[in-house]
C-alpha positions in Angstrom: 8.3 2.0 -30.2 6.8 -0.7 -28.6 5.2 -1.0 -25.3 4.1 -4.3 -23.3 1.0 -3.6 -20.7 2.0 -7.4 -18.9 -1.6 -7.4 -17.4 -5.1 -5.4 -16.7 -5.4 -2.3 -15.2 -8.7 -2.8 -13.3 -10.6 -0.8 -15.7 -12.6 -1.6 -18.8 -10.1 -3.2 -21.3 -11.1 -1.0 -23.8 -11.4 2.1 -22.3 -7.2 1.5 -21.2 -6.2 0.4 -24.8 -8.2 3.4 -26.1 -6.5 5.7 -23.6 -2.9 4.4 -24.2 -3.3 4.5 -27.7 -4.3 7.9 -28.0 -1.2 8.5 -25.2 1.4 7.0 -27.4 0.1 8.0 -31.0 -0.2 5.7 -34.0 3.4 4.9 -34.6 3.9 3.5 -31.3 3.0 -0.2 -31.0 0.8 -1.5 -27.6 0.7 -4.8 -26.7 -2.1 -5.8 -24.0 -2.1 -9.1 -21.9 -5.4 -10.1 -20.8 -4.4 -12.0 -17.4 -1.8 -11.6 -14.6 1.4 -13.8 -14.2 4.2 -13.5 -12.5 6.6 -16.3 -13.4 9.7 -14.5 -14.5 9.9 -16.2 -17.9 6.5 -15.4 -19.2 7.1 -11.8 -17.8 10.6 -12.0 -20.3 8.4 -13.6 -23.3 5.6 -11.0 -22.6 8.1 -7.9 -22.9 10.0 -9.6 -25.9 11.2 -6.8 -27.8 9.5 -3.9 -26.1 11.2 -0.6 -25.1 8.7 0.0 -22.3 6.7 -2.0 -20.1 3.7 -1.7 -17.6 2.8 -3.5 -14.6 1.6 -2.8 -11.4 2.6 -5.3 -8.4 4.1 -8.1 -10.0 7.9 -8.6 -8.5 10.2 -7.3 -11.1 13.2 -9.1 -10.0 16.6 -8.9 -11.8 16.0 -12.1 -13.6 13.2 -10.3 -15.7 15.6 -7.0 -16.6 18.3 -9.6 -17.3 16.1 -11.1 -19.6 15.0 -8.0 -21.5 18.1 -6.2 -23.1 16.1 -3.9 -25.2 14.2 -2.5 -22.1 14.6 1.4 -21.3 11.4 2.3 -19.6 9.2 0.6 -16.6 6.1 2.0 -15.5 4.5 0.6 -12.4 1.3 1.2 -12.0 1.8 1.5 -8.3 2.7 3.6 -5.4 5.4 1.9 -3.8 8.2 0.0 -5.9 9.9 -2.5 -3.6 8.8 -5.3 -6.2 10.8 -4.1 -8.8 14.6 -4.8 -8.6 15.8 -0.8 -8.8 19.6 -2.3 -8.8 19.3 -3.8 -11.6 17.6 -1.8 -13.4 20.0 1.1 -12.4 22.9 -1.1 -13.5 21.0 -1.2 -17.1 20.1 2.5 -17.4 16.5 1.7 -17.4 14.3 4.1 -16.0 11.4 3.7 -13.6 8.0 5.7 -12.6 5.1 5.3 -10.5 1.8 6.3 -10.2 2.4 8.1 -6.9 -0.8 9.7 -5.8 -3.5 7.8 -7.5 -4.3 5.7 -4.2 -4.0 8.5 -1.7 -8.0 9.2 -1.2 -8.5 5.3 -1.3 -6.2 4.2 1.5 -6.5 6.5 3.6 -10.4 6.4 3.9 -9.8 2.4 4.6 -7.7 3.3 7.7 -10.5 4.8 9.2 -13.2 1.8 7.7 -10.8 -0.3 10.0 -10.3 1.7 12.8 -13.6 2.0 13.4 -14.5 -1.4 12.5 -12.3 -2.2 15.3 -13.5 0.4 17.9 -17.3 -0.5 17.7 -16.4 -4.3 17.1 -18.3 -4.7 13.6 -17.5 -8.2 13.1 -18.8 -9.1 16.2 -21.7 -7.0 16.1 -22.1 -9.2 13.0 -21.3 -12.1 14.0 -23.7 -11.5 17.1 -27.0 -10.2 14.9 -26.9 -13.4 12.5 -26.4 -15.7 15.0 -30.0 -14.6 16.8 -28.2 -12.4 19.6 -28.9 -9.1 21.2 -25.9 -7.0 21.8 -25.6 -7.6 26.0 -23.0 -6.1 27.3 -20.7 -4.9 24.1 -19.9 -1.6 24.1 -17.6 0.2 21.6 -15.3 3.0 21.3 -15.2 6.4 20.1 -12.5 7.9 17.7 -13.4 11.8 18.9 -10.7 12.7 22.0 -8.1 9.4 21.0 -4.2 10.5 20.2 -4.0 8.6 16.7 -0.4 8.4 15.8 1.0 8.4 11.8 3.9 6.8 10.8 5.1 8.1 7.9 4.3 11.9 6.3 4.0 11.4 2.7 1.1 12.0 0.8 -1.2 9.2 2.4 -0.1 10.1 5.8 -0.9 13.8 5.4 -4.3 13.1 4.5 -4.8 10.2 7.2 -4.2 13.3 9.4 -6.5 15.4 8.3 -9.4 13.0 8.7 -8.0 12.2 12.1 -8.3 15.6 13.2 -12.0 15.8 11.7 -12.9 12.7 13.6 -11.7 14.9 16.8 -8.0 13.3 17.6 -5.5 14.7 18.8 -2.5 13.5 15.7 0.7 12.9 16.9 3.3 12.1 14.1 6.6 10.1 12.9 8.2 10.8 9.9 12.0 10.8 8.4 11.3 13.8 6.7 10.3 16.9 9.1 7.2 18.7 7.9 5.4 21.8 9.4 1.2 20.7 9.7 -1.0 22.6 11.5 -2.4 20.7 14.4 0.0 17.8 13.9 2.6 17.3 16.8 6.0 15.8 15.0 7.3 12.9 18.2 10.0 10.3 17.9 8.5 6.9 17.3 9.1 5.6 20.3 6.9 8.5 21.7 4.6 8.0 19.4 4.1 4.9 20.1 3.7 5.2 24.3 1.3 7.7 23.6 -1.3 6.8 21.0 -4.5 5.3 21.4 -4.7 4.0 17.3 -0.9 4.3 15.2 -1.5 3.9 11.3 1.7 3.0 9.1 2.5 5.2 5.8 6.0 4.1 5.2 7.4 2.7 1.9 9.4 -0.4 2.6 12.8 0.4 2.5 15.9 -1.7 4.3 15.4 1.4 6.7 11.5 0.7 7.4 11.8 -3.5 7.2 11.1 -5.2 10.5 10.5 -1.3 12.2 7.8 -2.5 14.0 9.6 -5.4 15.7 9.0 -6.9 19.9 10.7 -4.3 21.2 8.6 -1.3 19.6 5.3 -3.2 19.7 6.2 -3.6 23.7 6.4 0.4 23.9 2.3 0.5 22.6 0.0 1.1 25.2 -2.1 -1.1 26.3 -5.1 -1.7 24.6 -4.0 0.3 21.3 -5.0 -0.8 17.4 -2.3 -0.9 14.6 -3.5 -0.7 11.4 -0.9 -1.4 8.6 -2.1 -0.3 5.3 1.4 0.5 4.1 4.2 -3.0 3.5 3.6 -5.9 5.1 7.5 -6.9 6.3 7.4 -3.4 8.6 5.7 -5.5 10.7 7.0 -8.4 12.7 3.8 -10.7 12.0 5.3 -13.0 14.9 5.7 -10.6 17.4 2.6 -8.8 16.4 0.2 -11.7 16.5 2.2 -13.0 19.7 1.4 -9.4 21.5 -2.2 -9.8 20.1 -2.8 -13.6 22.1 -1.3 -11.9 24.9 -4.0 -8.7 25.0 -1.5 -6.6 25.2 -3.1 -4.7 22.4 -6.7 -4.5 21.4 -6.6 -5.0 18.6 -4.6 -5.0 14.1 -6.2 -4.2 11.2 -3.5 -5.4 8.6 -4.1 -4.9 4.9 -0.5 -6.0 3.9 1.5 -9.2 4.3 5.2 -10.1 3.6 3.8 -11.5 0.3 0.6 -10.8 -1.6 -2.4 -13.4 -0.6 -3.6 -15.8 0.1 -1.6 -16.0 2.9 -0.2 -19.9 4.0 -2.3 -21.0 6.4 0.2 -20.9 9.4 0.5 -17.3 9.2 0.6 -15.9 12.6 -2.1 -13.5 12.0 -4.8 -15.6 10.8 -5.5 -17.3 14.4 -4.1 -14.0 16.6 -6.9 -12.1 18.8 -8.5 -9.0 17.6 -7.4 -8.9 14.1 -8.9 -8.1 11.0 -7.4 -9.3 7.9 -7.8 -7.8 4.2 -6.1 -9.3 0.7 -4.6 -6.0 0.2 -7.4 -3.9 -0.8 -6.7 -0.1 0.5 -5.4 1.2 -2.7 -8.4 -0.6 -4.5 -11.5 1.5 -5.6 -12.7 2.4 -8.8 -11.9 6.1 -8.3 -8.6 4.9 -7.5 -8.4 3.0 -11.0 -9.5 5.3 -13.1 -7.0 7.7 -11.4 -3.9 5.2 -11.8 -4.9 4.8 -15.7 -5.1 8.1 -16.4 -1.4 8.7 -14.6 -0.1 6.0 -16.9 -0.9 7.5 -20.0 0.3 10.9 -18.6 3.5 9.1 -17.9 4.3 7.0 -20.8 2.6 10.5 -22.8 6.0 12.1 -21.4 8.7 9.8 -21.4 7.9 9.5 -25.2 8.3 13.5 -25.5 11.3 13.5 -23.9 10.1 14.6 -20.3 9.4 11.7 -17.7 7.3 12.7 -14.9 7.1 10.6 -12.2 10.7 8.7 -11.8 11.8 6.9 -9.1 14.8 6.1 -10.8 16.2 8.1 -13.5 
């Protein structure tokens, strides 16, 4: 079988090649590509006659699926698969697996880095210090004693809940699938927005969650509350969020995900919104998570070849 690895996966390339070849054995051919390309025709060319392909969050539309008639298995080195046309894969009988779990620690830790940065105004502190200014009247806030709202209780949401409790927060959660987690009070989304000092999003992007935090729901949030999005950009209406920030109805927002991958268009509303910290989709990106991701990809391919595919999001 031929396997096309369409891009580097964030670890030493020689180590990746050795690990993958060990996973699939000498009887299977593995082709590696040294850079990241997103054009459909280039992806079709790279996959060629391969039966299996590996990619991270490169857009994988139906055009690519249609152009790869021999493709039977897609290993997504990512958690979410909303960038893959799953309907087209389903129609073709292509199995799709993800790397669920590789970034749980990385994403959940960044949530608190962002929350603390907003609450302690670290960007303002840095700017003042570099400009030769003193603290003046600058005061931050503490997480301890705050109400921390978590929207989505998958693996990452549950880890965030554990960390929030360690900081001394009261934890509220809203989840499509109820879970009994000690110390976590499950409430409706609307109640969570009304009561939380910090709201952190941990939902997949599906039709039901697109635009979930629109103008009406953002208006429910407490004056001065913070919003953190390390999930998927389209879950939040960026224009409505920017308006709420500029009108100072919210205390701040930390956003790691957007409608598309950065670089952002120069007129993106959040680039000029008040009290906003932006990151170029880095929540998942740590040395440790990249190592875990590569290991999961290797095991996914090993299990597929053994006839017992794991981590399937589409069978």
